[in-house]
N, CA, C and O of each residue as an XYZ file, in Angstrom:
368
protein
N     -18.576     10.450    -14.079
C     -17.624     10.451    -15.167
C     -16.264     10.872    -14.609
O     -16.192     11.791    -13.793
N     -15.192     10.214    -15.038
C     -13.872     10.584    -14.530
C     -13.472     11.982    -15.022
O     -13.978     12.465    -16.035
N     -12.557     12.620    -14.287
C     -12.112     13.936    -14.723
C     -11.108     13.797    -15.870
O     -10.650     12.695    -16.172
N     -10.776     14.909    -16.495
C      -9.932     14.894    -17.688
C      -8.559     14.284    -17.410
O      -8.031     13.548    -18.244
N      -7.982     14.578    -16.260
C      -6.665     14.016    -15.940
C      -6.728     12.488    -15.836
O      -5.815     11.801    -16.293
N      -7.780     11.964    -15.247
C      -7.930     10.502    -15.154
C      -8.081      9.876    -16.538
O      -7.560      8.790    -16.793
N      -8.791     10.561    -17.426
C      -8.953     10.064    -18.793
C      -7.604     10.033    -19.503
O      -7.269      9.047    -20.159
N      -6.829     11.110    -19.373
C      -5.502     11.169    -20.000
C      -4.593     10.089    -19.412
O      -3.826      9.464    -20.145
N      -4.668      9.865    -18.118
C      -3.869      8.790    -17.498
C      -4.229      7.433    -18.098
O      -3.343      6.622    -18.370
N      -5.513      7.183    -18.306
C      -5.941      5.908    -18.881
C      -5.453      5.781    -20.322
O      -4.991      4.717    -20.734
N      -5.556      6.869    -21.085
C      -5.053      6.859    -22.461
C      -3.558      6.536    -22.454
O      -3.083      5.734    -23.258
N      -2.840      7.158    -21.554
C      -1.387      6.947    -21.464
C      -1.051      5.498    -21.147
O      -0.054      4.977    -21.647
N      -1.844      4.849    -20.345
C      -1.602      3.449    -19.990
C      -1.935      2.503    -21.137
O      -1.260      1.490    -21.326
N      -2.981      2.831    -21.908
C      -3.511      1.905    -22.906
C      -2.898      2.045    -24.294
O      -2.871      1.074    -25.051
N      -2.407      3.226    -24.643
C      -1.976      3.460    -26.014
C      -0.465      3.517    -26.149
O       0.263      3.761    -25.187
N      -0.023      3.285    -27.367
C       1.393      3.369    -27.706
C       1.510      3.928    -29.112
O       0.537      3.927    -29.866
N       2.684      4.402    -29.465
C       2.908      4.990    -30.778
C       2.712      3.922    -31.856
O       3.329      2.859    -31.792
N       1.854      4.200    -32.851
C       1.630      3.206    -33.903
C       2.819      3.063    -34.848
O       2.880      2.102    -35.614
N       3.763      4.001    -34.806
C       4.923      3.940    -35.694
C       6.064      3.137    -35.063
O       6.587      2.205    -35.675
N       6.444      3.504    -33.837
C       7.612      2.860    -33.222
C       7.276      1.976    -32.027
O       8.142      1.251    -31.536
N       6.029      2.024    -31.552
C       5.623      1.150    -30.456
C       5.960      1.655    -29.061
O       5.690      0.962    -28.080
N       6.538      2.836    -28.947
C       6.883      3.382    -27.621
C       5.621      3.779    -26.862
O       4.653      4.253    -27.457
N       5.637      3.585    -25.564
C       4.534      4.045    -24.721
C       4.645      5.556    -24.554
O       5.739      6.117    -24.507
N       3.476      6.200    -24.466
C       3.461      7.638    -24.291
C       3.670      8.002    -22.831
O       3.287      7.260    -21.926
N       4.290      9.166    -22.618
C       4.356      9.768    -21.296
C       3.238     10.804    -21.241
O       2.782     11.280    -22.281
N       2.799     11.151    -20.049
C       1.699     12.096    -19.882
C       1.983     13.391    -20.649
O       1.082     13.933    -21.289
N       3.212     13.892    -20.596
C       3.567     15.142    -21.267
C       3.540     15.069    -22.782
O       3.605     16.104    -23.445
N       3.446     13.875    -23.345
C       3.406     13.709    -24.793
C       1.978     13.691    -25.337
O       1.775     13.593    -26.547
N       0.998     13.785    -24.452
C      -0.413     13.770    -24.842
C      -1.002     15.164    -24.638
O      -0.892     15.745    -23.559
N      -1.631     15.691    -25.694
C      -2.217     17.023    -25.623
C      -3.666     16.980    -26.094
O      -3.965     16.493    -27.184
N      -4.558     17.499    -25.255
C      -5.969     17.575    -25.632
C      -6.117     18.717    -26.630
O      -5.714     19.848    -26.361
N      -6.700     18.405    -27.783
C      -6.869     19.400    -28.844
C      -8.315     19.843    -28.997
O      -8.590     20.851    -29.648
N      -9.232     19.104    -28.409
C     -10.615     19.535    -28.502
C     -11.555     18.559    -27.832
O     -11.249     17.378    -27.666
N     -12.706     19.082    -27.453
C     -13.782     18.269    -26.901
C     -15.053     18.729    -27.587
O     -15.520     19.845    -27.361
N     -15.606     17.879    -28.416
C     -16.791     18.189    -29.191
C     -17.875     17.190    -28.841
O     -17.729     15.989    -29.065
N     -18.968     17.704    -28.287
C     -20.045     16.854    -27.816
C     -19.458     15.882    -26.801
O     -19.083     16.309    -25.709
N     -19.366     14.609    -27.111
C     -18.770     13.627    -26.198
C     -17.535     12.989    -26.815
O     -17.182     11.860    -26.474
N     -16.870     13.713    -27.732
C     -15.686     13.184    -28.398
C     -14.471     14.006    -28.003
O     -14.446     15.224    -28.183
N     -13.472     13.336    -27.468
C     -12.228     13.968    -27.047
C     -11.186     13.736    -28.135
O     -10.959     12.597    -28.542
N     -10.549     14.809    -28.611
C      -9.505     14.700    -29.624
C      -8.162     14.954    -28.936
O      -7.967     15.974    -28.276
N      -7.249     14.005    -29.106
C      -5.952     14.064    -28.448
C      -4.850     13.960    -29.494
O      -4.923     13.138    -30.407
N      -3.826     14.803    -29.351
C      -2.638     14.721    -30.193
C      -1.532     14.120    -29.349
O      -1.384     14.451    -28.172
N      -0.765     13.245    -29.951
C       0.359     12.664    -29.242
C       1.609     12.793    -30.100
O       1.562     12.646    -31.321
N       2.717     13.068    -29.442
C       4.013     13.098    -30.102
C       4.935     12.260    -29.228
O       5.270     12.656    -28.112
N       5.347     11.091    -29.740
C       6.177     10.197    -28.928
C       7.593     10.738    -28.811
O       7.948     11.722    -29.459
N       8.383     10.101    -27.994
C       9.755     10.528    -27.736
C      10.596     10.558    -29.020
O      11.599     11.267    -29.090
N      10.183      9.784    -30.037
C      10.904      9.757    -31.316
C      10.351     10.761    -32.328
O      10.805     10.799    -33.472
N       9.368     11.578    -31.915
C       8.854     12.641    -32.770
C       7.720     12.243    -33.697
O       7.338     13.034    -34.560
N       7.168     11.046    -33.552
C       6.044     10.627    -34.390
C       4.760     11.261    -33.869
O       4.429     11.130    -32.690
N       4.033     11.956    -34.758
C       2.813     12.651    -34.351
C       1.577     11.849    -34.756
O       1.487     11.353    -35.879
N       0.641     11.730    -33.839
C      -0.595     10.996    -34.078
C      -1.748     11.775    -33.461
O      -1.599     12.388    -32.404
N      -2.895     11.746    -34.127
C      -4.132     12.268    -33.558
C      -5.077     11.101    -33.358
O      -5.108     10.185    -34.180
N      -5.840     11.117    -32.293
C      -6.866     10.097    -32.114
C      -8.030     10.682    -31.357
O      -7.921     11.716    -30.698
N      -9.152      9.992    -31.469
C     -10.381     10.437    -30.826
C     -10.917      9.318    -29.942
O     -10.737      8.135    -30.233
N     -11.556      9.702    -28.892
C     -12.240      8.746    -28.036
C     -13.547      9.368    -27.576
O     -13.634     10.580    -27.379
N     -14.541      8.549    -27.412
C     -15.831      9.056    -26.945
C     -15.931      8.907    -25.442
O     -15.398      7.964    -24.856
N     -16.607      9.832    -24.842
C     -16.796      9.832    -23.397
C     -18.246      9.491    -23.115
O     -19.136     10.312    -23.335
N     -18.480      8.311    -22.641
C     -19.831      7.863    -22.343
C     -19.913      7.437    -20.889
O     -18.986      6.839    -20.342
N     -21.029      7.756    -20.285
C     -21.265      7.262    -18.934
C     -21.591      5.783    -19.004
O     -22.313      5.332    -19.894
N     -21.059      5.046    -18.068
C     -21.383      3.625    -17.988
C     -22.612      3.506    -17.097
O     -22.555      3.808    -15.905
N     -23.715      3.067    -17.676
C     -24.960      2.994    -16.929
C     -25.075      1.698    -16.137
O     -25.615      1.689    -15.030
N     -24.581      0.630    -16.688
C     -24.652     -0.644    -15.991
C     -23.464     -1.497    -16.386
O     -22.875     -1.311    -17.451
N     -23.126     -2.410    -15.542
C     -22.020     -3.315    -15.837
C     -22.404     -4.256    -16.962
O     -23.535     -4.736    -17.036
N     -21.447     -4.507    -17.830
C     -21.686     -5.458    -18.913
C     -21.766     -6.862    -18.334
O     -21.068     -7.196    -17.377
N     -22.614     -7.664    -18.921
C     -22.712     -9.043    -18.450
C     -21.508     -9.840    -18.948
O     -20.960     -9.526    -20.004
N     -21.098    -10.843    -18.223
C     -19.953    -11.658    -18.641
C     -20.232    -12.358    -19.972
O     -21.378    -12.661    -20.303
N     -19.178    -12.604    -20.713
C     -19.299    -13.324    -21.985
C     -19.540    -14.793    -21.669
O     -18.854    -15.380    -20.832
N     -20.523    -15.379    -22.346
C     -20.808    -16.790    -22.112
C     -20.526    -17.592    -23.387
O     -20.126    -17.029    -24.406
N     -20.734    -18.882    -23.322
C     -20.456    -19.780    -24.444
C     -21.258    -19.408    -25.677
O     -20.731    -19.444    -26.789
N     -22.517    -19.051    -25.502
C     -23.351    -18.670    -26.641
C     -22.824    -17.417    -27.342
O     -22.901    -17.314    -28.566
N     -22.287    -16.461    -26.570
C     -21.703    -15.264    -27.168
C     -20.530    -15.633    -28.075
O     -20.405    -15.111    -29.183
N     -19.684    -16.523    -27.605
C     -18.523    -16.956    -28.385
C     -18.972    -17.691    -29.640
O     -18.424    -17.469    -30.719
N     -19.967    -18.565    -29.505
C     -20.477    -19.288    -30.674
C     -21.122    -18.336    -31.686
O     -20.946    -18.511    -32.891
N     -21.863    -17.334    -31.213
C     -22.460    -16.342    -32.112
C     -21.382    -15.580    -32.876
O     -21.509    -15.360    -34.080
N     -20.330    -15.182    -32.181
C     -19.223    -14.485    -32.834
C     -18.559    -15.378    -33.870
O     -18.278    -14.940    -34.985
N     -18.309    -16.624    -33.505
C     -17.695    -17.581    -34.438
C     -18.547    -17.738    -35.694
O     -18.025    -17.702    -36.808
N     -19.842    -17.911    -35.519
C     -20.732    -18.068    -36.670
C     -20.751    -16.813    -37.548
O     -20.778    -16.911    -38.775
N     -20.737    -15.651    -36.924
C     -20.717    -14.409    -37.694
C     -19.427    -14.269    -38.485
O     -19.449    -13.864    -39.648
N     -18.311    -14.599    -37.866
C     -17.024    -14.486    -38.559
C     -16.876    -15.522    -39.666
O     -16.228    -15.257    -40.678
N     -17.464    -16.688    -39.484
C     -17.386    -17.744    -40.497
C     -18.090    -17.317    -41.783
O     -17.637    -17.635    -42.882
N     -19.201    -16.594    -41.638
C     -19.970    -16.193    -42.817
C     -19.648    -14.773    -43.286
O     -20.188    -14.336    -44.302
N     -18.794    -14.049    -42.585
C     -18.471    -12.666    -42.933
C     -17.611    -12.623    -44.188
O     -16.603    -13.322    -44.285
N     -18.022    -11.788    -45.155
C     -17.319    -11.720    -46.439
C     -16.269    -10.604    -46.498
O     -15.628    -10.415    -47.532
N     -16.091     -9.868    -45.400
C     -15.080     -8.822    -45.361
C     -15.578     -7.459    -45.803
O     -14.793     -6.511    -45.845
N     -16.856     -7.328    -46.133
C     -17.413     -6.067    -46.605
C     -17.912     -5.251    -45.410
O     -19.070     -5.371    -45.010
N     -17.028     -4.418    -44.844
C     -17.381     -3.617    -43.685
C     -18.369     -2.507    -44.036
O     -19.218     -2.152    -43.217
N     -18.266     -1.963    -45.235
C     -19.189     -0.883    -45.631
C     -20.639     -1.320    -45.510
O     -21.449     -0.615    -44.908
N     -20.976     -2.468    -46.070
C     -22.375     -2.912    -45.995
C     -22.746     -3.325    -44.569
O     -23.901     -3.185    -44.165
N     -21.790     -3.825    -43.817
C     -22.049     -4.223    -42.433
C     -22.406     -3.003    -41.594
O     -23.351     -3.055    -40.807
N     -21.665     -1.903    -41.750
C     -21.893     -0.706    -40.950
C     -23.120      0.080    -41.378
O     -23.621      0.900    -40.607
N     -23.613     -0.146    -42.577
C     -24.812      0.542    -43.038
C     -26.068     -0.063    -42.444
O     -27.133      0.550    -42.517
N     -25.974     -1.254    -41.857
C     -27.141     -1.923    -41.263
C     -27.593     -1.208    -40.026
O     -28.561     -1.625    -39.391
């Protein structure tokens, strides 16, 4: 598992302020807690917008297999019949 600094570096590369779209600098990200395998991070962008977010820390046991044509077709079929009801979808 990567160390905490590597995780924060990855967060800094991948995320941006949802209000103004600015990329975060390392100093704008603050770890507020680690509960079980969930990391809670507070960010305050250069424009003063405050955001909290969580990410889970999981070990990668094996490489994911590449996406193939059948995967894309399965996704297409699922989206074609999806009625937009996420609550019932997540209860499955």
